C-alpha positions as CSV (number, residue, x, y, z in Angstrom):
1,X,-21.4,-80.3,92.5
2,X,-19.8,-77.2,94.0
3,X,-19.7,-78.2,97.6
4,X,-17.6,-81.1,96.9
5,X,-13.8,-81.0,97.4
6,X,-14.3,-77.8,99.7
7,X,-12.9,-79.6,102.9
8,X,-9.7,-80.3,101.0
9,X,-9.6,-76.6,99.8
10,X,-10.2,-75.1,103.2
11,X,-8.0,-77.5,104.9
12,X,-5.2,-76.3,102.5
13,X,-6.1,-72.8,102.8
14,X,-5.9,-72.8,106.7
15,X,-2.7,-74.6,106.7
16,X,-1.2,-72.4,104.2
17,X,-2.2,-69.1,106.1
18,X,-0.9,-70.6,109.2
19,X,2.6,-71.4,107.7
20,X,2.7,-67.9,105.9
21,X,2.1,-66.2,109.4
22,X,4.8,-68.4,111.0
23,X,7.3,-67.5,108.1
24,X,6.6,-63.8,108.5
25,X,7.2,-64.0,112.1
26,X,10.5,-66.0,111.6
27,X,11.8,-63.3,109.2
28,X,10.6,-60.6,111.5
29,X,7.7,-59.3,109.3
30,X,4.4,-58.7,111.1
31,X,2.5,-60.2,108.0
32,X,1.6,-63.3,106.3
33,X,4.4,-64.2,103.7
34,X,3.3,-66.4,100.9
35,X,0.3,-68.0,102.7
36,X,-2.2,-68.2,99.8
37,X,0.5,-69.6,97.5
38,X,1.6,-72.2,100.0
39,X,-2.1,-73.0,100.5
40,X,-2.3,-73.7,96.6
41,X,0.8,-75.7,96.6
42,X,-0.6,-77.9,99.3
43,X,-4.1,-78.1,97.3
44,X,-2.1,-79.2,94.1
45,X,0.1,-81.8,96.0
46,X,-2.8,-83.1,97.8
47,X,-5.2,-83.4,94.9
48,X,-2.5,-85.3,92.9
49,X,-1.8,-87.5,95.7
50,X,-5.4,-88.5,96.2
51,X,-5.9,-88.8,92.5
52,X,-2.9,-91.3,92.2
53,X,-4.3,-93.5,95.0
54,X,-7.9,-93.3,93.6
55,X,-9.2,-91.6,96.6
56,X,-10.9,-88.6,95.0
57,X,-14.4,-88.8,93.4
58,X,-15.0,-87.3,90.1
59,X,-17.5,-84.9,91.7
60,X,-14.9,-83.7,94.1
61,X,-12.4,-83.4,91.4
62,X,-15.1,-81.1,89.6
63,X,-15.7,-79.0,92.9
64,X,-11.9,-78.4,93.2
65,X,-11.7,-77.2,89.6
66,X,-14.4,-74.9,90.2
67,X,-13.0,-73.3,93.3
68,X,-9.5,-73.2,91.7
69,X,-11.0,-71.2,89.0
70,X,-12.1,-68.7,91.7
71,X,-8.6,-68.5,93.2
72,X,-7.7,-65.6,91.0
73,X,-10.4,-63.2,92.1
74,X,-9.7,-64.2,95.7
75,X,-6.2,-63.5,95.4
76,X,-7.1,-60.1,93.8
77,X,-9.4,-59.4,96.7
78,X,-6.8,-60.0,99.2
79,X,-4.2,-58.0,97.7
80,X,-6.6,-55.1,97.5
81,X,-6.5,-55.2,101.5
82,X,-2.9,-54.4,101.5
83,X,-1.7,-51.0,102.3
84,X,-0.9,-49.4,99.0
85,X,-0.6,-46.1,100.3
86,X,2.2,-47.0,102.7
87,X,4.1,-48.7,99.8
88,X,3.8,-45.6,97.7
89,X,5.0,-43.5,100.7
90,X,7.8,-45.9,101.2
91,X,9.7,-44.9,98.0
92,X,10.1,-45.4,94.4
93,X,11.2,-49.0,94.9
94,X,7.6,-50.4,95.4
95,X,6.3,-48.5,92.4
96,X,9.3,-49.6,90.3
97,X,8.8,-53.1,91.3
98,X,5.1,-53.0,90.4
99,X,5.5,-51.2,87.2
100,X,8.4,-53.8,85.9
101,X,6.2,-56.9,87.2
102,X,3.4,-55.6,85.2
103,X,5.6,-54.8,82.1
104,X,7.2,-58.0,82.1
105,X,3.8,-60.0,82.4
106,X,2.5,-58.1,79.4
107,X,5.8,-58.9,77.4
108,X,5.4,-62.7,78.2
109,X,1.8,-62.8,76.8
110,X,2.7,-63.6,73.4
111,X,5.1,-66.2,74.2
112,X,2.6,-67.9,76.4
113,X,0.0,-67.5,73.9
114,X,2.2,-69.5,71.3
115,X,2.9,-72.3,73.7
116,X,-0.7,-72.6,74.3
117,X,-1.6,-72.5,70.6
118,X,1.1,-75.3,69.8
119,X,-0.6,-77.6,72.4
120,X,-4.1,-76.9,71.3
121,X,-2.9,-77.4,67.8
122,X,-2.0,-81.2,68.5
123,X,-5.4,-81.8,70.2
124,X,-7.2,-80.5,67.2
125,X,-5.2,-83.0,65.0
126,X,-6.4,-86.0,67.1
127,X,-3.1,-86.5,69.0
128,X,-4.4,-85.4,72.3
129,X,-6.6,-86.7,75.1
130,X,-10.0,-88.0,74.2
131,X,-12.2,-91.2,73.6
132,X,-10.3,-92.3,70.6
133,X,-6.6,-91.4,71.7
């Protein structure tokens, strides 16, 4: 089951990385700019397109769901490769941006949690998706 959908995932990844490199060169940065994010958008659009046209099997959808779950650890591993020491030496802007992004993310956890509990509450009352819905 796990190998299903990997072709679509890898095509999305390679196209996203290529476009990220092109964007980086266009703006004068010798680096990939948003390639993984672009790849994820391509994957989402591609999967939705294929599902709407009934061209993607259930097994492929399950395989893509598995690899999509692996996305976060992959992104963390990729960011670990970036030159953090150069960013710290570059000045307080990089450190301040990182701290602010982390604090904002922590501050948003209760709000996102409340949104998730409202949606799951409707499912538990029989108003959501299921065999009897």
